[in-house]
N, C-alpha and C positions, 0 to 999 in steps of 0.2 A: 727574776724572771717570772712572767705572770702564769707561764704554762708549767706547773709544778711536775717534776717527774721526767721530763724530755729534755735531754741534754744538749741535743743538736736538732735545729729546725732549719728547714729550707723554704723561704717564701718566694713564690712565683708571682708573676703578674705582667700584664702588658703596660704599655706607655700610659703614665698617669692614671694608672689603676689604684694607686695608693699603697703599693706594696712596700715602699720604704718606710712610709708613716706607720704601717701595721708592724713592721719589723721593729721599729724604734720603740713602739709601745710595749712590745714583748719584754723589752729589756729595761723599761722605764724604772722598775723598782730595784734594779742593781745598785749598790752604792757606787761603783765606778765601772765604766765601760771602756774598752779599748776599740775604737773605730777604725777599721781597716779600709781605707779608701784604695780602690783599685784603677781607677780612671785617671788618665794623665790629666795635669791642669794646663789647659791651653788657653788661659784667660786671656792672654796677651794677643792672642790670634783671633778669638772668637768672643764677641761680647755676650752674645745669647748663652753660650756654653758657661761663661764666667757667671752670669746672672743664676743659671741652675746650681753651680756649685755653691754659691753663696746662700742660696735657699737652704740647701741641705746643712751647710755650717751653721746658720742661724737656729736651726732646730735642736742643735746638740746642745746639751747641759754644759755648763763649764766644768763640771766635774770629769767629763769624758776626755779622753786622750786620743789623738789621731795618728794614725801610721800609714804611709803611703808605700804601695808595692808596684806602682805603675812601672818604675824603672827596671824591674827585674822580675820576670813572670814567675819564676820558681821560688821567689821570695815568699809567697803567700803560703805555700806548704810549709816552708821553714818556720813561719810566724805561728801556724796552727800547731806545729809539732812541739815548739818551745814554749807554748801556753801552760800556765799553772792551773790546777783544779779550782782555785778560788777565783780566778778571772772570769771576766764576761766579755765575748768578742762579738762584734757586729761588722760583718764583711758585706760592704755595698759597692759594686755588686759584681757577679761573675761575668756579666757581660764585658765589663772594664778590663777584667783580667784575660778574657778571650781576645779582646782587641789588642792588648799588649802582647799577647802570645803570638798573634799573626803579624805583628809588626816588623818591618825590615830588620830591626836589631836583634830579633830572636829567630831569624832563618838561617839555615835550615833548622827546623825542630821537629821532634816525634811526638804530634799531637796525642795520640793515643797513649803514648807512655806518660806524658805529662800530666794528661786528665786522670790517669790511673793513680798517679803519685799524689795528686791533689785530693783524690777521693779516699786514699788510704790515710792522708793526714787527717782528713775530716773524720773518718771512722774512729781513729785512735786518739783524737783530740780530747785532753782530760777537762778542757775548760767548757763552760757554757757558751754555746756557739749558735748564732743565727746568721744565716746567708741569705742574700737577696739575689734574686736572678730573673731576667726576662724571659717569659714564655714567648718563644718565637714559632712554635710549631703550628699555630693558628693563623699565621699571616701567609701571604702568597710567597711563592718562590721568588727570591731576589733575580733581577736580570743582569746583574754583573757577577763575574767569577769570584770577585772578593766578597761580594755580598752572600753568594751562596756558601762560600767557605766559612764565613763569620756564622751563619745560621746552623751549618752542619756541625760546626765545632761548639757551639753553644748549647744546641740540642743534645749533643753527646755527654757534654759536661754536666747538664742539668740531670740526665738519666743517672750517671754515675754518681752523683751526689746525693741524688734522691734515694738511691739505695743504700747510701752510707749512713744518711741521718735517721734520727728517731722518728720524725713526723715531717711531713710535706703540707704547706697551706697553699692554695691558690686564691689570690685576692682579685676580683672582678668588680670592677666599679665601686671600689672600696669595701666590698663585703667578702669576708674570707670563707673559703671552702676548704674543709679539711680533706685531704686526699689519703693520708698515711699517718697514723690510723684514723678511724672516725673520733670526733671531738668527745672528751669525757663527759659524762651526764652530770657528773658532780665533782668539785674539786677536792683534791686531797694531797697532802704533801707527802705522806708515806702510808702505804698500807699497814693497818694495824697488826701488831705482832700479836700472836696468839699465845696465851699460857694455860695451863690446864685449869679448868673450871671445875668447882666442887659439884659432885652430883646432887641434882635436884635444883641447881641454880639456874633460873630462867631469866633472859634478857629481852625485854620486849622491844627495844629500839636498836640504833645502830651500835657498832662495836664501841665499847666503852673501856676496853682493855688497853693500857699505855704502851706505846711501842717499846722494844727492848732490843739490845743487840742480838744478832742471829749467834746461833750456838758457835762454839769453837770448832776448829777442823783439826783433825788429828792427821799428820802427814808422816808417812813412812819414808824412811832413808835406808839404802839409796833408792832413788825413783827408777822406774823402769826405763824411761826415756825422757829426754828434755826436749826433743827435736818436734817442731810443729810439723803435722802433716801438710802435704802440698796439693795444691789443685791441679787440675788437667794442664794448665799453662806452665807449671813449674813454680809459681808463686805461692807463699804461704796461704793457706785459706783461712778466712777468719769469719765469724759470725756477725752480722750487722746488728748492732745494739736495737733492743725492743724494751722501752721503759714499761713496767707494769704499774707504776704509780698512777692513781687516778683512774685506772682501768676498772670498768664495771663487766664482770666476766658473767655473759649471759649466753643462751643458746643462739647459735648462728655465728659466733665468734670466727673471724677469718684468720687463718693461720697458714703459713706456706706449706707446700708439699715438698717431699725429697725429689731429686733429680732423677725420674725413671729411665731417661735416655742413658745417662751415666751408669745406672744399675744393669741395664740391658747389655751395654758395652763391655761391662767388667765381666759379664757372665760369658760373652763372646770371647773375651780375651784369655779368660782362664781356661777355657777348653782348648787353647793352642799352646799352653805352657809345657816345658819340656819335663814332664813327669814320667817316672818309670811305671806308674800305675794308671788307673783309669780316670783319675780325677779326684775331686774334693767331696764328692758324694752330697750328703745332707748339708755339709758346710758350705756348698755353693750359694746357697739363700744368704749366708752370712756375708760372703763377699758381696753379693748384689745389694744387700741391705747397707753395708759399710759405704759402698761406692754411691748409692743414691744419697745418703745422708751427708757424705762429705763432698759430693758434687763432682767426683772425679772418677774415670775408668780405672785408676789405680789407686785404689784406697790404701791408706796407710793404718798399721796397727795403732790403737788408741794409745797417745802417749801420757795422757793425764786423765785419771780416773777418779771420781768421787762416789762414794756410797753415802746415800742419804738414809740412816735408819731413823724411821718415824715411830715414836713412842706415844701410844695413847691407850689408855684402859676404857673398858666399856662395863658398865654397872648391870646388876640383874642377872636374869637367868642365862643371857648369852655368855656369860663368864663361868657358868657352873664347871666344877671340877678344877678351877686353876687356883693354885694357892696364893693368898693374898701377898701382895708385895713382890712377887716373883719377877713380873715384868720389869718393876722399877730397878730390882737389884741388877738385872741383865743389862739395862740400858745404862746404870751407873757403871758397871764392869766396862762395857764399850768405851764411855767417857774416859775412864781410867787407862784405856789401852789394854785391857784384858779381857778374857772371854773369847768365844768362838768367832764372833764377828770381828773383832780387833785382830786376832791371829790371822784369820783369813785374809783380812783387807792388807794386813802388812806382807802377807806371802805373794798377794796379788799385785803389790805396789800400788794400792789404791788408797786415797784420803778417805777418811771416815769422819761423819758429821751426824751426831745425834740430835734429833728434833722433837722437842716436846708438844704434842698435839692437845687439844683440849678433851678432857674426859667426857665420856658420853653417858646420859641417864639411862635408866632401864627402858627398853623400846617397848616393853609389853604394857607399860603404864603411860610413858610420856614420850614425846619426840626425843631423840638423841641429842639434839642440839637446837638451839633457837636459829632462824635464818640469818640472823646478824653474825653470829659466830661462824657460821658455813662460809659467809662471804668472807670474813677476815681470815679463816683458814685456808680458803682457796688462794687468797692473795699472798699468804704467807708462803704457800707452796710455789706460787709464781715467783715470788722474790727469791726464794731458795735457789731455783733454777737460774734466774737472772743472775745471781751472784756467783753461782758456779761458773756461767759462761764468762762472766767478767774476769774471773781467776784463771781463765784458759783451760778449764776442764773440756775434754773432748767426749767423755762418755758418763752418765750417771747410772748408777746401780741402785735401784729402789728396794729398800728392805723395810720391814715393819716388826714390832714387838708390841704385846699389850694382852691384857686379859679380855677375851671375847672377840678378838679380832676375826676369827675364823667364822663364827656364827654372824657377826656383822656383815662380813663380806657375803655370806650366803644369802642374808636379807636383801642386800643390794642385788645380787644375781637374780633373785626371785622376783624383785621388782622391776628390774630392766629387761630380763631375758625369758622371764615366766619359768623359772626353774622351780622345782620342788624341793623345799629346803632339806628333807631328809636324804635327797639324792646328792646333794652338793655339800653335805656336812660330814667330816671325817670323824671317825670315832675318837673319843676322848682318852688320851693315854696319861696315866699317872706318873709321878715321879719314880715309882719303882717299876716302871715298864709294863705295867698291867692296864688293861682296858676298863673304863668306867663307863659302862653302858647307861646307867641311871642319869650320870651327868650329860650325856649324849641326848637323852630324851627330854631333858629339862631345856637344853639349848634349843632343840627343835621345837619345844612348845613355846618357848620365848620368841623365836622368830615367827612363828604362826601368829602368835598374839600380836606381835608388833605390826604385822602385815594386816591383820584384821582391824586393829585399832586405826591404822592410817588409811584404811580403804577408801575413804572419801576424799582425801587429801589429793592435790595434784600430783601426778606422776612426772612432773619435770625434774630434770637432773639435780637441782639445787634442793627442791623439796624432798627427794629421795635420801639425799645426804643428811637433810635435817630430821626426817622422820625415823630412819632406820640405819643410816650410815655411820655418822659420827664424825670426830675430828680427825682421826688419822686417815681415814679413806678421803676426806675432803682435803686435807694437806697433800696427800699423795695425788689427787686429781690436779690440784693446783700446779704440782710439780710437773706433772705431764704437759699440761697446757703451756706453762712457761717454757719448758724445754722445747717443745714445738716452735713455739714463736722465735727462740733463739737458735733453731736449727741444731739442736742438741739431742742426739739419740739417747734412748733410756732402755736399760737392761732389767726386764721385769722377772719375777721369780715366785710369786706366792699369791694367795688370795686377795690381800688387800691391794697388791699392784694390779691384778687383772679386774677386781672390782672397780677401781679407780679408772682404769682403761675404759671400762663399760660407760661410766659417767662422763668421762672426758669426750668420748665419741659422741654423746648427745649434745655436748656443748659446742664440740668443734670437731667435724668429721676427719680433718687431716691429722689429728693428734695421735691417733692409732698407728698411722704410718711411720712414726718416729719410734715406735717401740719394738722391741726384739725380746723373745721369751726364751730364756736359756734351757729351761727343764721344768717339766709340768710336776715334777715330784710324786706322781701318782696321785695327786690330789684331785678329787673328781670335779670340785668346783673350778679349779684352775683348768681343767680340761675343757670343761664346757664353755667357760668364759673365752679361752683361746679359739674355739671353734667359731663362737659368735664373732670375735673380733678379726677372724682370719689371721690368727698368729699360729704358725707351726712351730712347736719347740724344736731347738736345735739338737737336743740330747734327750735321752731317755735313761737316764742313771738312776731314777726313782730316789734321789736324796732326799732327806728331811732334816736339814741342819739349821733349820730357821730361815724365815724369809729373808732373802738376800744372801745368805751363806751358800746356797746352791750355785747361784749365779758367780759368786767370787771364786768357787771352786773351777767352775767352767772358763774363767777369764784367761788363764795362761794358754789353753788350748785354742780359744778364739783368736787370741793375739797371734799365736803361732801360725794359724792357718792364714791370716791375713798377711803376715810378714812373708809367707811362702809365696802366696799369689801375687804378691806386689814385686819381689825380687826375682823370681825364676824368669829366665829369658823364654822366647818362643822355641818351638822345637826347630832343630836344624833345618829340616826339610822346608819349613815355613819362612825361615830367615833368609835362604839363599836368594829366593825371588826377590823379597822385598829389599836386600841389600844392593841388589843390581840397579834397583830405581832409586831409592833414597835411604839413608841410614835409618836404622830401626831405633826404637825407643830403647832397646838394650845395648846398641852398638855405640851409642852416644852417652858418654857420663853426664850424670845430672848436675847442673850447675847450682853453685850455692846460692842462696837467696837469703835476704835479711829477714830476721824474724820479727814480726810486728811486737811492738811494746804492749803489754797487757793494759786494758783498760783501767782507769783509776775508780776504786769503789766509791759509792756515794759517801758523803760525809758521815752519816749516821751508822754506817757499817763498818765492822772491823775489817782491816786489811789482813788478808791471809797470805803467809809467806809461801812462795813456791819451793818444792822440794829442792834440797841442796844438791850440787852435782854429785853424781855417782861416785863413791869411793869404796875402799875394800870393806866387805861387810864381815859379820862374825865368822870365826874360823870354824868354830864347832858346827857339825852337821847335825847335832842332836837338838830338836826345838825345845826341848825341855831343859837344855843345859844353861840357857840364858833367860832371864826373866823378859817378858815381851815389852815392859815398860822401859827397859834398859838397853833394848837392842834396836832402837831406831825410831821410836815413836816420839814425837814432840807436838806440842800445841802450836798451830799456826794461826 
């Protein structure tokens, strides 16, 4: 396929616009193509129609196979669902499918349900898929009832499919216009995978590091829940895929916003629940956030959670007071299913993925990273979020570990929000629990010198990452952008996360609306950044368990609050009136729905196993009685 990285494409166009030829060109490099013809073959009755069909057949290479679905309208959805990841499908066109759907043989039929069924099949199709459809919205309203029914149904189908595919192209007079997303500025098969770079290494041109598999995921067992959250209409909600491949991350990036109406409705709904107390207090904003990001007034507790632990060291004065190799030891412990992060993730029922970011050079003398590695790190973060969404993850927890991360985040806060470094840098604490104020002063001086050295450079978001931010903050920024693109909420917890939040805000304003802050931990930099971003911490426990650890501790409380807000019925005094009119949402049991099949990962990415069904856990209540790596951790 000529458009690398986009798995599904909708090609729209008018009559004789060249849409079919353009769609065929998109799959010209595929070794084999399955051509799905939706129009009925009426060649015996209509010579002109037969000539049109013959032109289409003559353009198809001999290696292509043809499958016709005109005889049965629902057959198209079955073909897409049964497709294999190695296949390439070209469906031409949706207008023929709608014509068959409106035919007497398929009446009566539920158009809305059938179109939704097709859109679901498109969204979950593992094959590379190109669909062709006529754009009828620019023409006059037909004068006949059947013509109006056709244009209405086709317009509805086009909208549903456009929301389900990765990208949409409108062909006018043979010229393609990219509607979703904008066309890539440069071709790329896969964003470059970033590995740690040695201190002092400078790269002047594009990323030269070879792609490598994404880090493995540790999956706890038993899982907290395997149920998918449901949308407002009772159907399982899923995120439309957004491909990061080939995307250039620049300021002004267009990303979706959460559903504010669903959030407001959830707040109104939770105020009417049958509670013995006054309500959810500060956790009301949690319910509002979950409802807005899930797109339903009845948000479900997050069933699948993944923590991304970004490991990246900073050289020079920003790492003063840090024991050499300490962060690498902790990251390795997490990979081995040991240490604080692994234990907390297991307790919270969350997957754990440790990500290596490129090491940063001393900012007092050199830029932290070259711009080429910043771009690669951003796309690595985007790719990690994209991969999590493919695996069915419903919440990301962003954590970080590395020498000098606190001071690097302070430098980003100073560059983006005008903060004074000493005011946002915490005191340095030694392994013995004592304060090392001399090391704190060295860190302050390094941040000051780095800002002074880069005073003449652009204050663009990527330039800030290159000059003073470093690889870990760049990867975290990419995660936030990619998560927002996939409508995936992120729980922040420390200086790296909020610094990435500030940078992502300058790249794409909607990104911050997909972030939730669990606890500021008493960190002055986190408190300042949260104020700038408009993020009110849910809790004030002042924990300092390592970035990401505080959020993992808070997760059971947050999920319990969501479960209570979703399950509780309305107060009896409110139910009586509504029961007289129509059944309430609580009086009618929820209908079981089919769960969507998880999307198939790209060929170059490892496939992660979902958590196994819940089973009996360890019988001992003492967490120290059973080693962590033998009590439910496995690599997925």
